N, C-alpha and C positions, 0 to 999 in steps of 0.2 A: 777840255775840249768841245764838249758839246755846246758851252757857251761864247766859245769861240766861233767854231760855225754860223749857231744864232746871231751873234753881233754881227758878221762878218755881211748875211743875210741880209740884216737889219739897214747897215749903211752902205750898202753897196748901189742902192739907189740913188742915196745920196751924191755919192761918190759920180754917180755917171753921170747927173743932173750940173753937179757942179763943173766938171772936164766938158762936158755939152757946153758950157757958159765961156770956160775960158776959150775952147775951140772955137765958136763965133768970135772972139775979141781979136781973133788972129796974133796973139802976143808971141804963141809958141809954133815951132813947125808942127806939123803934122806928122812928123818922124818920131816928136819928142812927147805925143800925145799917150802913150801906154806909161811911158816914165812918170810921163805927169799924174797920172792916175793911180798910178801904186804911191807915190809920194801925198797926193789928195788923202786919200785912202788911210796911210798913216797917221796923219794928223788928225784926219776925224777923230780915228780910232782912240789918241791920245787926247783927245777932246771929250770925248765920249765918259764922263764919269759919272755917268747915271746908271751905269753896269758896275755891278760891286767885283771887278776882277783887279788882278793887279796889272800895272802897265805895260810891262812886255806881252803878256798875254793881249791887251785891249792895242797895242801896236800891231802883235801878229795879225789879230781879224781886220785890220786898217789895211794893212799890204794885202793883204787874200781878197778884201772887198775891190780894192782896186785892179786887182786883177781880172776879178769876177767881173766887174765893167768895163774893161776891156773886152773880156769875153763876148760879153753881152752886147755891147754894140758891134762886136764882129760879124757874130752871129746874123744880126739885122739884119747888118748891111751884106751879108754874102748871100740873103735869101733875097733881098732886092735888085743886087743883079742878076742875078741867075732868074728874075722874074717869075719868084713864085711867090 
């Protein structure tokens, strides 16, 4: 379990960056960006062969990283809207 959380933390920054790049291209509507983040995270988790855990755990960590990147973005967006 710890490996999954460490991996999710590691790739969540990359996931967030890739989703921001996808957002700038305007290929995907804003409503689908959280779902896109989860899929990007799962793909990155599957590609992270440098961590020696099974593929299911890597995919799970990727999904968590996608959710984390959306949460991190929404938190920043919320603070900006409130003027904090």
